[in-house]
C-alpha positions in Angstrom: 10.5 -2.2 15.2 7.5 -0.9 13.4 5.8 -3.7 11.4 5.3 -1.3 8.4 8.3 1.0 8.0 10.8 -1.0 10.1 11.9 2.0 12.2 12.8 1.3 15.8 10.5 4.0 17.3 7.4 1.8 18.1 4.9 3.7 20.2 1.6 2.0 19.3 0.1 -1.4 18.8 -2.8 -1.9 16.4 -4.4 -5.3 16.0 -1.3 -6.7 17.8 1.1 -5.1 15.3 3.9 -2.8 16.6 3.7 0.5 14.8 5.3 3.9 14.9 2.9 6.9 15.4 3.0 7.8 11.7 2.3 4.3 10.5 -0.4 3.9 13.1 -2.2 7.0 11.9 -1.9 5.8 8.2 -3.2 2.4 9.1 -6.2 3.8 10.9 -7.0 5.9 7.9 -6.8 2.8 5.6 -3.6 3.9 3.9 -1.9 0.6 3.7 -1.3 -2.1 1.1 -3.7 -5.1 1.7 -1.0 -7.5 0.6 2.0 -6.5 2.6 0.1 -4.2 5.1 2.8 -1.6 4.5 1.5 1.9 5.2 1.9 4.8 2.7 1.4 8.5 2.7 -1.6 9.7 0.7 0.6 12.4 -0.9 3.2 9.8 -2.1 3.0 9.9 -5.9 6.3 8.3 -6.5 5.5 4.8 -5.2 4.0 2.6 -7.9 0.6 1.5 -6.7 -2.7 0.4 -8.2 -6.3 0.6 -6.9 -8.1 -2.7 -6.6 -11.6 -2.5 -8.1 -12.8 -5.3 -5.7 -11.5 -4.2 -2.2 -10.8 -0.5 -3.0 -7.4 -0.7 -1.5 -4.2 0.6 -3.0 -1.7 -2.2 -3.7 2.1 -1.8 -4.3 3.0 -3.0 -7.8 6.0 -4.9 -6.2 3.6 -6.8 -4.0 1.8 -8.0 -7.1 5.1 -8.9 -8.8 4.6 -6.1 -11.4 7.8 -4.6 -12.8 8.2 -1.1 -14.1 7.4 -2.0 -17.7 4.2 -3.8 -16.9 3.2 -1.0 -14.5 3.6 1.5 -17.4 1.5 -0.6 -19.7 -1.3 -1.0 -17.0 -1.3 2.8 -16.4 -2.2 3.4 -20.0 -5.1 1.1 -20.1 -8.6 2.7 -20.1 -10.5 3.1 -16.9 -12.9 0.4 -18.1 -10.2 -2.2 -17.5 -10.3 -3.0 -13.8 -7.4 -4.3 -11.7 -8.2 -6.8 -8.9 -5.6 -7.6 -6.3 -4.6 -11.1 -5.1 
């Protein structure tokens, strides 16, 4: 199974991780959460994610333990307030 999306169609290995072709491409492009290493599509605007000011990665809100209400509050903060992932 793919280490990112959990589908059974593994066709590549990257850094020892089994990945499907889609997740392998996303991982190579840097489109993955640094906490869970789950890949994401650059055009996915539905998944709640935040950009880390320190590492530059996009982190799933659920990986940080941030619920919908807290995510909404964070999204209204000014750009001068920086988010830093775990």
